[in-house]
KETI-580744 format. One record per atom (N, C-alpha, C): x negated, y negated, z negated. Coordinates in steps of 0.1 Angstrom, whole numbers, padded with zeros to 4 digits, always signed. Each point is the difference from the previous one (the first is absolute). Example, Ala and Ser with C-alpha at 12.3 -4.5 7.8 and 13.67 -1.06 7.14 Angstrom:
// residues 2
-0132+0057-0078 +0009-0012+0000 -0009-0012+0000 +0004-0011+0007 -0009-0011+0000 +0008-0011-0008 
This chain:
// residues 435
-0468-0123+0322 +0010+0002-0010 +0005-0014-0005 +0013-0001-0001 +0006-0012-0005 -0003-0003-0015 -0004-0012-0004 -0002-0003-0014 +0013-0006-0005 +0004+0005-0012 +0012-0005-0007 -0005-0006-0013 +0003-0013-0002 -0005-0007-0012 +0011+0001-0011 -0005+0002-0012 +0009+0002-0012 -0003-0010-0010 +0010-0006-0006 -0001-0009-0011 +0008+0006-0012 -0007+0000-0012 +0006+0006-0012 +0003-0011-0010 +0013+0000-0005 +0004-0009-0011 +0002+0009-0013 -0008-0002-0010 +0001+0008-0012 -0011+0010-0001 -0010-0003-0009 -0012+0009-0001 -0001+0006-0013 +0012+0005-0005 +0000+0007-0013 -0004+0015+0002 +0006+0009-0008 -0003+0014+0001 +0004+0006+0013 +0012-0003+0005 +0004+0006+0013 -0008-0006+0012 -0002-0013-0001 -0008-0007+0010 -0014+0005+0001 -0006+0003-0012 -0013+0006+0000 +0000+0013+0007 +0011+0008-0003 +0001+0013+0006 +0001+0000+0015 +0007-0010+0005 +0001-0002+0015 -0013-0003+0006 -0007-0010-0006 -0014-0003+0005 -0009+0012+0000 +0001+0008-0011 -0009+0012+0000 +0005+0010+0010 +0013+0001+0003 +0005+0010+0010 -0004-0004+0014 +0000-0014+0002 -0005-0004+0013 -0014+0003+0002 -0008-0002-0010 -0015+0003+0001 -0002+0015+0002 +0007+0008-0007 -0002+0014+0000 +0005+0007+0013 +0012-0005+0004 +0007+0007+0011 +0003-0009+0012 -0007-0012+0001 +0002-0009+0011 -0004+0006+0013 -0011+0008+0001 -0004+0006+0012 +0011+0010+0005 +0005+0008-0010 +0010+0010+0003 +0013-0007+0005 +0003-0011-0006 +0012-0008+0004 -0002-0005+0015 -0012-0004+0003 -0003-0005+0013 +0001+0011+0011 -0005+0012-0004 +0001+0011+0009 +0015+0004+0003 +0008-0002-0010 +0014+0005+0001 +0009-0011+0006 -0004-0013-0001 +0009-0011+0005 -0006-0006+0013 -0012+0002+0003 -0006-0007+0012 -0003-0014-0003 -0001-0004-0013 -0002-0014-0004 -0010-0001-0011 -0009-0009+0000 -0009-0003-0011 +0006-0009-0010 +0002+0005-0012 +0006-0007-0011 -0011-0009-0007 +0002-0013-0001 -0010-0008-0005 +0007-0009-0011 -0005+0000-0012 +0005-0008-0011 -0007-0014+0001 +0007-0010+0002 -0006-0013+0003 +0003-0010-0011 +0011+0002-0008 +0004-0010-0011 +0005+0008-0012 -0003-0005-0012 +0006+0005-0012 +0004-0012-0009 +0012+0000-0004 +0004-0011-0009 +0004+0006-0014 -0004-0007-0010 +0003+0004-0014 -0002-0012-0009 +0007-0001-0011 -0002-0011-0009 -0013+0002-0008 -0005+0012-0001 -0013+0002-0006 -0011+0003+0010 -0008-0010+0003 -0010+0001+0010 -0014+0003-0006 -0001+0001-0013 -0013+0002-0006 -0003+0015-0004 +0010+0007-0004 -0002+0014-0004 -0004+0009+0012 -0010+0007-0002 -0005+0010+0010 +0008+0013-0001 +0006+0003+0012 +0008+0012+0000 -0009+0012+0004 +0005+0012-0004 -0007+0012+0003 +0004+0005+0014 -0005-0008+0010 +0002+0003+0014 -0010-0007+0008 -0002+0004+0012 -0010-0005+0009 +0007-0011+0009 -0003-0013-0003 +0006-0011+0007 -0010-0012+0000 +0002-0009+0009 -0008-0012+0001 +0006-0011-0008 -0006-0004-0011 +0005-0011-0009 +0004-0012+0008 -0006-0002+0011 +0002-0013+0008 +0014-0001+0005 +0007+0012+0002 +0013+0000+0005 +0011-0002-0011 -0004-0001-0012 +0009-0001-0012 +0004-0014-0002 +0013-0003-0002 +0004-0014-0002 +0012+0000-0010 +0002-0011-0006 +0012-0001-0009 +0012-0005+0007 -0002-0004+0013 +0011-0006+0007 +0007+0011+0009 +0012+0004-0004 +0007+0010+0008 +0004-0005+0014 +0002-0013+0001 +0003-0005+0013 -0011+0001+0010 -0012+0002-0005 -0012+0002+0009 +0002+0014+0007 +0007+0008-0006 +0003+0013+0006 +0012-0001+0010 +0011-0005-0005 +0013-0001+0007 -0001-0009+0013 -0009-0010-0001 -0001-0010+0010 -0012+0002+0010 -0008+0010-0003 -0012+0002+0008 +0003+0006+0013 -0002-0007+0011 +0004+0005+0013 -0007+0013+0004 -0012+0003-0007 -0007+0012+0004 +0006+0012-0007 +0008-0002-0010 +0006+0012-0007 +0012+0006+0008 +0000+0013+0002 +0011+0006+0007 +0009+0007-0010 -0005+0005-0011 +0009+0007-0010 -0003-0005-0013 +0010-0004-0008 -0001-0005-0013 +0005+0012-0010 -0008+0003-0009 +0004+0010-0011 +0003-0008-0012 +0012+0001-0005 +0004-0007-0012 +0001+0010-0012 -0008-0002-0010 -0001+0009-0012 +0000-0008-0013 +0006-0011-0001 +0000-0008-0012 +0012+0004-0009 +0011+0006+0006 +0011+0004-0007 +0009-0011-0005 +0012+0004-0006 +0009-0010-0005 +0008-0007+0012 +0008-0010-0004 +0009-0006+0009 -0007-0012+0007 -0005-0009-0008 -0007-0012+0005 -0013-0001-0007 -0010-0005+0008 +0000-0005+0013 +0000+0010+0012 +0002+0013-0004 -0002+0011+0010 +0010-0002+0012 +0013-0003-0004 +0010-0001+0011 -0004-0012+0009 -0003-0011-0005 -0004-0012+0008 -0012+0003+0009 -0010+0007-0006 -0012+0003+0008 +0003+0009+0012 +0008+0011-0003 +0004+0009+0010 +0008-0007+0011 +0009-0008-0004 +0009-0007+0010 -0009-0009+0008 -0010-0007-0006 -0009-0009+0007 -0008+0008+0010 -0005+0011-0004 -0008+0008+0009 +0008+0005+0012 +0013+0005-0002 +0008+0004+0010 +0003-0011+0010 +0003-0012-0005 +0004-0011+0008 -0013-0004+0009 -0011+0002-0006 -0013-0003+0008 -0003+0011+0010 +0008+0010+0001 -0003+0010+0010 -0009+0011-0005 -0001+0001-0013 -0009+0011-0005 +0009+0012-0003 -0005+0012+0002 +0006+0012-0005 -0004+0001-0015 +0010+0006-0008 -0002+0001-0014 +0002+0014-0005 -0009+0004-0009 +0001+0012-0007 +0000-0003-0015 +0010+0006-0007 +0001-0003-0014 +0004+0012-0008 -0004+0000-0013 +0004+0010-0009 +0010-0005-0011 +0006-0012+0003 +0007-0008-0010 +0015+0005-0001 +0003+0009-0008 +0013+0006-0001 +0010-0010-0006 -0004-0009-0010 +0009-0009-0005 +0005-0011+0010 -0010-0004+0008 +0003-0010+0010 +0009+0006+0011 -0002+0012+0004 +0008+0007+0011 +0014+0003-0005 +0001+0004-0013 +0013+0003-0005 +0009-0012-0002 -0007-0012-0001 +0007-0013-0002 +0002-0007+0013 -0010-0001+0008 +0000-0008+0013 -0003+0008+0012 -0001+0013-0001 -0003+0009+0012 +0007-0003+0013 +0014+0001-0001 +0007-0003+0013 -0002-0013+0006 -0002-0011-0008 -0004-0013+0005 -0013+0000+0007 -0010+0006-0006 -0014+0001+0005 +0000+0008+0013 +0007+0011+0000 +0001+0009+0012 +0006-0008+0012 +0010-0008-0003 +0006-0008+0010 -0010-0011+0005 -0007-0006-0009 -0011-0010+0004 -0010+0007+0009 -0004+0012-0004 -0010+0007+0008 +0005+0003+0014 +0013+0004+0001 +0006+0003+0013 +0001-0013+0009 +0004-0011-0006 +0001-0012+0007 -0014-0005+0006 -0010+0003-0007 -0014-0004+0005 -0008+0011+0007 +0007+0011+0002 -0006+0011+0008 -0012+0006-0007 +0000+0001-0013 -0011+0006-0007 +0005+0012-0009 -0009+0007-0006 +0004+0012-0008 -0002-0004-0015 +0010+0006-0008 -0001+0000-0014 +0001+0014-0005 -0011+0006-0005 -0001+0014-0003 -0003+0001-0015 +0006+0010-0007 -0001+0001-0014 +0000+0014-0006 -0007+0009+0007 -0001+0014-0005 -0004+0001-0015 -0008-0008-0005 -0005+0001-0013 +0010-0005-0011 +0011-0005+0004 +0010-0006-0009 +0007+0010-0008 +0001+0013+0005 +0008+0010-0006 -0009+0013+0000 -0002+0006-0012 -0007+0013+0000 -0015+0000+0002 -0006-0012-0001 -0015+0000+0001 -0004+0006+0013 -0007+0011+0000 -0006+0007+0012 +0010+0009+0007 +0012+0002-0006 +0010+0008+0007 +0006-0007+0012 -0001+0006+0012 +0005-0007+0012 +0015+0000+0002 +0007-0005-0010 +0015+0001+0001 +0006-0011+0009 -0006-0012+0000 +0005-0011+0008 +0000+0004+0015 -0012+0004+0004 -0002+0004+0015 +0009+0012+0003 +0002+0009-0009 +0008+0011+0002 +0015-0004+0003 +0004-0009-0008 +0014-0006+0002 +0001-0007+0013 -0010-0008+0003 +0001-0009+0012 -0002+0007+0013 -0007+0011+0000 -0003+0007+0012 +0004+0015+0000 -0007+0008-0009 +0002+0014+0000 +0014+0005-0002 +0008-0008-0008 +0013+0004-0003 +0011-0009+0007 -0005-0008+0009 +0009-0011+0006 +0011+0006+0008 -0001+0013+0004 +0011+0006+0008 +0012+0004-0009 -0002-0001-0013 +0010+0004-0009 +0009-0011-0006 +0012+0003-0003 +0008-0009-0009 -0004+0004-0014 -0006-0009-0007 -0005+0004-0013 +0012-0001-0010 +0002+0011-0007 +0010+0001-0010 -0004-0004-0014 -0012+0005-0003 -0005-0003-0014 -0015-0002+0000 -0005-0009-0009 -0014-0001-0003 -0001-0001-0015 -0008+0008-0006 +0000+0000-0014 -0014+0006-0005 -0004-0005-0011 -0013+0006-0005 -0005-0007-0012 -0012+0005-0004 -0008-0004-0011 -0011-0009+0006 +0001-0013-0002 -0009-0010+0006 -0008-0009-0010 +0000+0004-0013 -0008-0007-0009 -0007+0010-0009 -0013+0000+0002 -0009+0009-0007 +0000-0002-0015 +0001-0012-0005 +0000-0003-0014 +0011+0007-0007 +0012-0002+0005 +0012+0006-0006 +0000+0015+0001 -0005+0005+0011 -0001+0015+0002 -0010+0006-0010 -0011-0007-0002 -0010+0005-0010 +0007+0000-0014 +0007-0011-0004 +0006+0000-0013 +0010+0011-0002 +0009+0002+0010 +0010+0010-0002 -0005+0014+0001 -0011+0002+0008 -0006+0013+0000 -0007+0003-0013 -0007-0010-0006 -0007+0003-0012 +0010+0002-0012 +0011-0008+0000 +0010+0002-0010 +0006+0014+0001 +0002+0005+0012 +0006+0014+0002 -0010+0011-0004 -0013-0002+0003 -0010+0010-0002 -0004+0001-0015 +0000-0012-0007 -0006-0001-0013 +0010-0004-0011 +0012-0003+0004 +0010-0004-0010 -0002-0013-0008 -0008-0009+0006 -0003-0012-0007 +0010-0011+0004 +0000-0010-0009 +0010-0011+0003 -0005-0009+0011 +0010-0008+0005 -0003-0009+0011 -0012-0009-0004 +0001-0007-0011 -0010-0009-0004 -0014+0006-0001 -0001+0012-0005 -0013+0007-0002 -0006+0003+0014 +0008+0005+0009 -0005+0003+0013 -0003-0013+0008 +0008-0010-0002 -0004-0013+0007 -0013-0005-0005 -0003+0001-0013 -0013-0005-0005 -0011+0008+0007 +0002+0013+0001 -0010+0009+0007 -0002-0004+0014 +0011-0003+0007 -0001-0004+0014 -0008-0013+0002 +0002-0009-0009 -0007-0013+0000 -0015+0003-0003 -0003+0009-0009 -0014+0003-0003 -0007+0006+0012 +0007+0008+0008 -0006+0007+0012 +0001-0009+0012 +0006-0012-0001 +0001-0008+0012 +0011+0003+0009 +0009+0009-0004 +0012+0003+0008 +0011-0010-0001 +0000-0008-0011 +0010-0010-0002 -0007-0013-0003 +0006-0011+0004 -0005-0014-0002 +0001-0004-0015 -0008-0009-0005 +0002-0005-0013 +0014-0005-0003 +0007-0007+0010 +0014-0003+0000 +0007+0010+0010 +0006+0011-0005 +0005+0010+0009 +0014-0003+0005 +0006-0011-0003 +0014-0003+0002 +0004+0003+0015 -0008-0004+0009 +0003+0001+0014 +0002+0014+0004 -0008+0009-0006 +0002+0015+0003 +0011+0006-0008 -0001-0001-0013 +0009+0008-0009 +0015-0004+0001 +0002-0013+0004 +0014-0004+0001 +0005+0002+0014 -0008+0007+0009 +0006+0004+0013 -0002-0010+0011 -0006-0012-0003 +0000-0010+0011 -0009+0004+0012 -0011+0006-0003 -0009+0004+0010 +0007+0011+0009 +0006+0009-0006 +0008+0010+0008 +0011-0006+0008 +0007-0010-0006 +0010-0007+0007 -0004-0007+0012 -0012-0007-0001 -0006-0007+0012 -0002+0010+0011 -0006+0012-0003 -0003+0010+0010 +0012+0006+0006 +0010+0002-0009 +0013+0006+0005 +0007-0009+0009 +0000-0013-0003 +0006-0010+0009 -0006+0000+0014 -0014+0001+0001 -0007+0001+0013 +0004+0013+0007 +0001+0011-0007 +0003+0012+0007 +0015+0000+0005 +0009-0006-0008 +0014-0001+0005 +0001-0010+0012 -0008-0011-0001 +0001-0009+0012 -0003+0008+0013 -0011+0007+0000 -0004+0007+0012 +0009+0012+0003 +0004+0008-0010 +0008+0012+0003 +0014-0003+0005 +0006-0011-0005 +0013-0003+0004 +0002-0012+0009 -0012-0008+0003 +0001-0011+0008 +0008-0012-0006 +0001+0000-0013 +0008-0011-0006 -0009-0009-0008 +0005-0012-0002 -0007-0011-0007 +0001+0002-0015 -0006+0011-0005 +0001+0004-0014 -0012-0005-0008 +0002-0007-0011 -0011-0007-0007 +0000+0005-0014 -0011-0004-0007 -0002+0003-0014 +0013-0003-0008 +0006-0011+0002 +0011-0004-0008 +0012+0009+0002 +0000+0008+0010 +0011+0009+0003 -0001+0013-0006 -0011+0003-0007 -0003+0013-0005 +0004+0000-0015 +0008+0010-0004 +0003+0003-0014 -0012+0006-0006 -0005-0006-0011 -0012+0004-0006 +0001+0003-0015 -0005+0011-0004 -0001+0004-0014 -0014+0006-0002 -0007-0003-0011 -0013+0005-0003 +0000+0013-0008 -0012+0003-0006 -0001+0013-0007 -0002-0002-0015 +0001-0012-0005 -0004-0003-0014 +0009+0006-0010 +0012+0004+0004 +0010+0006-0010 -0001+0015+0000 -0008+0006+0008 -0001+0014+0000 -0007+0005-0012 +0007+0009-0007 -0006+0006-0013 -0004+0014+0002 -0009+0005-0008 -0004+0014+0002 +0011+0010-0001 +0011-0003-0007 +0011+0009-0001 +0007+0001+0013 +0000-0011+0008 +0007+0000+0013 -0008+0010+0009 -0013-0001+0000 -0008+0009+0008 +0002+0014-0004 +0001+0003-0013 +0002+0013-0005 +0014+0005+0003 +0011-0008-0001 +0013+0004+0003 +0001+0002+0015 -0006-0008+0008 +0000+0002+0015 -0006+0013+0003 -0011+0004-0006 -0007+0013+0003 +0010+0011-0004 +0006-0001-0011 +0010+0010-0005 +0011+0002+0010 +0004-0011+0007 +0011+0001+0009 -0005+0003+0015 -0013+0002+0001 -0006+0004+0013 -0004-0012+0009 -0003-0011-0007 -0004-0012+0008 -0013-0006-0004 -0006-0009+0008 -0011-0008-0003 +0004-0015+0002 -0006-0009-0008 +0004-0014+0002 -0012-0007+0008 +0004-0007+0010 -0009-0008+0008 +0006-0014+0003 -0009-0010+0001 +0005-0013+0005 +0000+0001+0015 +0012-0002+0006 +0002+0001+0014 +0004-0013+0006 -0004-0002+0012 +0006-0010+0009 +0008+0007+0010 +0013-0003+0001 +0010+0007+0008 +0007-0009+0009 +0000+0003+0013 +0008-0008+0010 +0008+0010+0008 +0012-0002+0001 +0009+0009+0007 +0009-0008+0010 +0003+0005+0011 +0009-0006+0010 +0012+0008+0003 +0012-0006-0001 +0012+0007+0002 +0004-0002+0015 -0001+0010+0009 +0004-0003+0014 +0015-0003+0002 +0008+0004-0010 +0014-0003+0001 +0004-0014+0000 -0006-0008-0009 +0003-0014-0001 -0012-0009+0002 -0012+0006+0003 -0012-0008+0002 -0006-0006-0012 +0005+0002-0012 -0006-0006-0012 -0012+0008-0005 -0008-0008-0007 -0012+0006-0006 +0000-0001-0015 -0005+0010-0007 -0002-0002-0014 -0015+0001-0003 -0005-0010-0007 -0014-0001-0002 -0002-0003-0015 -0007+0010-0007 -0001+0000-0014 -0013+0006-0005 -0004-0005-0012 -0012+0005-0007 +0004+0003-0014 -0003+0012-0005 +0003+0004-0014 -0006+0013-0003 -0001+0003-0013 -0004+0014-0004 +0011+0009+0004 -0004+0012+0005 +0009+0009+0006 -0003+0014-0004 +0011+0008-0003 -0002+0014-0003 +0000+0008+0013 -0011+0007+0003 -0002+0008+0012 +0000+0015-0004 +0006+0009+0008 -0002+0014-0003 -0015+0004+0000 -0004+0008-0009 -0015+0004-0001 -0004+0007+0013 +0009+0005+0008 -0003+0007+0012 -0003-0010+0012 +0003-0013-0002 -0002-0010+0010 -0015-0002+0002 -0003-0003+0013 -0014-0003+0003 -0005-0012-0007 +0008-0010-0001 -0003-0013-0007 -0003+0003-0015 +0007+0009-0006 -0002+0003-0014 -0014+0005-0003 -0007+0006+0010 -0013+0005-0002 -0011-0010+0002 +0003-0012+0004 -0009-0011+0003 -0004-0006-0014 -0013+0002-0004 -0004-0004-0013 -0011-0011+0000 -0003-0005-0012 -0011-0010-0002 +0003-0012+0008 -0011-0006+0006 +0001-0012+0007 +0003+0001+0015 +0004+0012+0004 +0003+0002+0014 +0014-0005+0003 +0001-0003+0013 +0013-0005+0006 +0005+0011+0010 +0013-0001+0002 +0006+0008+0011 +0013-0006+0005 +0002+0000+0013 +0012-0006+0006 +0006+0010+0009 +0013+0002-0001 +0007+0009+0008 +0010-0008+0009 +0000+0004+0013 +0009-0007+0010 +0009+0011+0006 +0012-0003+0001 +0010+0009+0006 +0006-0006+0012 -0003+0006+0012 +0006-0005+0012 +0010+0010+0006 +0009-0005+0009 +0010+0009+0005 -0005+0011+0009 -0012-0003+0006 -0006+0010+0009 -0011+0009-0007 -0008-0007-0007 -0012+0007-0006 +0003+0007-0013 +0011-0004-0007 +0003+0005-0013 -0009-0008-0010 -0005+0008-0011 -0008-0006-0010 -0015+0001+0003 -0007-0011-0002 -0015+0000+0001 -0005-0006-0012 -0012+0004-0005 -0006-0005-0012 -0014-0005+0002 -0003-0012-0005 -0013-0006+0001 -0006-0001-0014 -0012+0005-0002 -0006+0001-0013 -0014-0004-0001 -0004-0007-0010 -0014-0004-0001 -0002-0010-0011 -0012-0006+0000 -0003-0011-0010 +0007-0013+0004 +0008-0005-0009 +0008-0012+0003 -0007-0013-0003 -0012+0000-0005 -0007-0012-0003 -0015+0003-0001 -0007-0011-0003 -0015+0002-0001 -0007-0007+0012 -0012-0003-0003 -0008-0008+0010 -0001+0007+0014 -0005+0012+0000 -0002+0007+0012 +0012+0004+0008 +0010+0006-0007 +0013+0003+0008 +0006-0012+0006 +0001-0011-0008 +0006-0013+0005 -0008-0005+0012 -0013+0000-0002 -0009-0005+0011 +0002+0008+0013 +0002+0013-0002 +0002+0009+0012 +0013-0005+0007 +0010-0003-0007 +0013-0004+0006 -0002-0014+0007 -0007-0009-0007 -0002-0013+0006 -0008+0001+0013 -0011+0008+0000 -0008+0002+0011 +0007+0007+0012 +0009+0009-0003 +0008+0006+0010 +0008-0010+0008 +0006-0010-0007 +0008-0010+0006 -0009-0009+0009 -0012-0003-0005 -0009-0008+0008 -0004+0007+0012 -0003+0013-0001 -0003+0008+0012 +0011+0001+0010 +0013+0001-0005 +0011+0000+0009 +0001-0013+0009 -0002-0011-0007 +0000-0013+0008 -0012-0001+0009 -0012+0004-0005 -0012-0001+0008 +0001+0009+0013 +0006+0012-0002 +0001+0009+0012 +0009-0006+0010 +0011-0007-0004 +0008-0007+0010 -0007-0011+0007 -0007-0008-0008 -0007-0011+0005 -0011+0005+0010 -0006+0011-0003 -0011+0005+0009 +0006+0004+0014 +0013+0004+0000 +0005+0004+0013 +0011-0010+0005 -0001-0012-0005 +0008-0011+0004 +0015+0003-0001 +0004+0007-0010 +0014+0003-0003 +0004-0009-0012 +0013-0001-0001 +0006-0009-0011 -0001+0008-0013 -0008-0005-0010 -0001+0007-0013 +0013+0001-0007 +0002+0012-0006 +0012+0002-0007 +0012+0004+0008 -0002+0001+0013 +0012+0004+0009 +0005+0014-0002 -0009+0008-0006 +0005+0014-0002 +0010+0001-0012 +0001-0010-0008 +0010+0000-0011 +0014-0001+0005 +0007+0012+0000 +0013+0000+0006 +0011-0003-0010 -0002+0000-0013 +0010-0003-0010 +0000-0015-0002 +0011-0006+0001 +0002-0015-0002 +0008-0003-0012 -0003-0011-0007 +0007-0005-0011 +0008-0011+0005 +0014+0001+0000 +0008-0011+0005 +0003-0010-0011 -0006-0011+0001 +0001-0011-0010 +0014-0004-0002 +0004-0001-0013 +0014-0005-0003 +0010+0011+0000 -0003+0012+0004 +0010+0011+0001 -0002+0010-0011 +0009+0002-0009 -0001+0010-0010 +0014+0004-0005 +0002+0012-0003 +0013+0005-0006 -0004+0009-0012 +0002-0005-0012 -0004+0007-0012 +0011+0006-0008 -0002+0011-0006 +0009+0006-0009 -0003-0004-0014 +0009-0006-0007 -0002-0005-0014 -0003+0012-0009 -0009-0001-0010 -0003+0011-0009 +0012+0005-0007 +0011-0008-0002 +0012+0005-0006 +0007+0011+0008 -0003+0000+0013 +0007+0009+0009 -0009+0013+0002 -0011+0000-0006 -0009+0012+0002 +0007+0012-0005 -0002+0011+0007 +0006+0013-0005 -0012+0009-0002 -0001+0005-0012 -0011+0009-0004 +0004+0008-0012 -0009+0009-0004 +0001+0007-0013 -0007-0008-0010 +0003+0002-0013 -0006-0009-0010 -0004+0009-0012 -0011-0004-0006 -0005+0005-0013 +0003-0010-0011 +0007+0004-0010 +0004-0008-0011 -0005+0005-0013 -0007-0008-0008 -0004+0003-0013 +0007-0009-0010 +0008+0006-0008 +0009-0008-0009 -0003+0004-0015 -0005-0009-0008 -0002+0002-0014 +0013-0001-0008 +0004+0010-0007 +0013+0000-0007 -0001+0005-0014 +0010-0002-0008 +0002+0006-0013 +0003+0015+0002 -0005+0009-0008 +0002+0014+0002 +0013+0004-0008 +0011-0003+0007 +0013+0002-0006 +0009+0007+0010 +0010+0007-0006 +0010+0006+0008 +0008-0010+0007 +0003+0003+0013 +0009-0009+0008 -0008-0009+0009 -0013-0001-0003 -0008-0010+0008 +0000+0004+0015 -0003+0013+0002 +0000+0005+0014 +0013-0003+0008 +0011+0002-0007 +0013-0003+0006 +0001-0014+0004 -0005-0009-0009 +0001-0015+0004 -0009-0003+0011 -0012+0006+0001 -0009-0003+0011 +0006+0005+0013 +0005+0013+0000 +0006+0006+0011 +0013-0009+0005 +0007-0005-0010 +0012-0008+0004 -0004-0012+0007 -0010-0007-0005 -0005-0013+0007 -0005+0003+0014 -0007+0011+0002 -0005+0003+0013 +0012+0005+0009 +0008+0008-0005 +0011+0006+0008 +0010-0011+0004 +0002-0010-0008 +0009-0011+0004 -0004-0007+0012 -0014+0000+0003 -0005-0006+0012 -0003+0010+0011 +0005+0012-0002 -0003+0011+0010 -0014+0004+0001 -0008-0002-0011 -0014+0005-0001 +0000+0014-0006 -0003+0010+0008 +0000+0013-0004 -0014+0005-0005 -0001+0009-0010 -0012+0004-0005 -0005+0013+0007 -0012-0001+0004 -0007+0012+0007 -0006+0009-0011 -0008-0006-0009 -0007+0007-0010 -0002-0009-0012 -0002+0007-0012 -0001-0008-0012 -0009+0007-0010 -0007-0008-0008 -0008+0005-0011 +0003-0008-0012 +0001+0006-0012 +0001-0008-0012 -0011+0004-0009 -0007-0010-0005 -0012+0001-0009 +0004-0006-0013 +0001+0008-0011 +0004-0006-0012 -0012-0003-0009 +0001-0011-0008 -0010-0004-0009 +0007+0000-0014 +0002+0011-0006 +0009+0001-0011 -0004-0008-0012 -0013-0001-0004 -0003-0009-0012 +0005-0014+0001 +0000-0005+0012 +0005-0014+0003 +0015+0000+0003 +0006+0012+0002 +0014+0000+0003 +0002-0005+0014 -0009+0001+0009 +0001-0005+0013 -0003+0011+0011 +0004-0003+0012 -0003+0009+0011 -0002-0008+0013 -0006+0006+0009 -0001-0005+0014 +0008+0009+0009 +0008-0006+0008 +0008+0007+0010 -0006-0003+0014 -0004+0010+0007 -0006-0002+0013 +0009+0006+0010 +0004-0008+0010 +0010+0004+0010 -0006-0003+0014 +0002+0009+0009 -0002-0002+0014 +0013+0001+0007 +0004-0010+0007 +0013-0001+0007 +0000+0007+0014 +0011+0002+0005 +0001+0003+0014 -0001-0014+0007 +0000+0001+0013 -0001-0013+0008 +0012-0008-0003 -0003-0013-0003 +0011-0009-0003 -0004-0014+0004 +0008-0010-0003 -0003-0014+0004 -0007-0007-0012 -0010-0008+0003 -0007-0008-0010 +0009-0008-0009 +0009-0007+0006 +0009-0009-0008 +0008+0008-0010 +0004+0012+0003 +0008+0009-0009 -0009+0004-0012 -0012+0003+0003 -0010+0004-0011 -0002-0012-0009 -0003-0011+0006 -0003-0012-0009 +0012-0004-0008 +0012+0001+0005 +0012-0003-0008 +0002+0010-0011 -0002+0013+0003 +0001+0010-0011 -0011-0002-0011 -0012-0004+0004 -0010-0002-0010 +0002-0012-0008 +0007-0010+0006 +0003-0012-0008 +0010+0003-0011 +0010+0009+0003 +0010+0005-0010 -0007+0008-0010 -0009+0009+0004 -0007+0009-0009 -0009-0008-0010 -0007-0010+0005 -0009-0008-0008 +0008-0007-0011 +0013-0003+0002 +0008-0008-0009 +0006+0009-0011 -0001+0014+0002 +0006+0009-0010 -0007+0000-0013 +0007+0002-0011 -0006-0001-0013 -0009+0013-0003 +0001+0010+0009 -0008+0012-0002 -0012-0001+0009 -0002-0010+0007 -0012-0002+0008 -0010-0009-0008 -0012+0006-0002 -0010-0007-0009 -0012-0006+0007 +0001-0002+0013 -0011-0006+0007 +0004-0002+0014 -0008-0007+0008 +0004-0003+0014 -0001+0012+0009 +0011+0004+0007 -0001+0011+0009 -0010-0003+0011 -0007+0010+0004 -0011-0001+0010 +0004+0008+0013 -0002-0006+0011 +0005+0006+0013 -0011+0000+0010 -0002+0011+0007 -0008+0001+0012 +0008+0006+0011 -0004-0003+0012 +0007+0007+0012 -0008+0013+0004 +0008+0009+0006 -0005+0013+0004 +0001+0001+0015 -0010+0004+0006 +0000+0003+0015 -0003+0014+0002 +0010+0008+0003 -0002+0015+0002 -0004+0003+0014 +0002-0010+0009 -0002+0003+0015 -0013-0005+0005 -0008-0006-0008 -0013-0006+0004 -0011+0011-0001 
């Protein structure tokens, strides 16, 4: 049996999970790949703390280059996260002829097409199943199982923290701040939750999915991003009354007519009958629509030590199986990202339905003024609710529009915000009835 040597960079929570998974399922992996997986190097800045895993302390070093430059290492696993030094280390390993497995979504969303090109030039594999959806095998599904399809749409719930918060707000009627504090107490949210609640984590993952699905050089900076911090309990209640659920979605769509892609992240109203609307708590779900297969849905735990370790180990096994039969690792990946090529639809040209919550004075003629501002931009009203707060002399008008253009809605809202009968900032969410 061929021996495949592994070097690990990053021995935190996920790295510990990978070492434990190798110890627990290494024999099974060997049976299924025809290769013996052997962990020969671990690099981490903390070399003193004992991890809850079975490993030889003698292979632990603070020098990451001892992993990337070791001629005995066949596969480098990068789990330190962030942009640097992760990018430099991955590039160094690829240039040294090492195959690389990573879970680093931020790095891939920012430098992925460049690193994939480097891997191709040096005849090595760069695999990243764990970068999106934790243990959900969405990356390999796109690269192989669905590769016969022209992918029309990829969309889903890919951040468990935000999904937990929105689910809890919907179920218990609590404020965003109250549920966030609970999520932090349970370990579902970081002490600084900005990366999750502002949508950046979802945007990184959505950029990666869009790269693969459409073969374009789409990066984090190309994604329109909005977080969930402005969602109020009343929005969730009004959405329910209108037949919707609010979820933070990553959405990537491709228009075959002009080849342009729209890639966006924002809280979205989904019909309660939608499969995604039923995904609760910390779970993730990704839906893919292809021209041949139609819609498929992938569901499971999107984070955590064991699910992520499962995805990392699956990539290691894929490479090891190819090495065991003297094949080129990663050659089965049929979807290619063409560096430098992208065609994007600006958010202003988006066409969707919209949820509008407008705080106004409870006076005669207000509705006519609102309707006039919307009608002047050809924004038609699909449904409407008015909630009056008589002691304060105020009301909230909730409108769901028919499909219209983003720029028209934003222009109308700017006019409405400037009216003397508007007593607060209008709030807008997009509606996706076809997801």
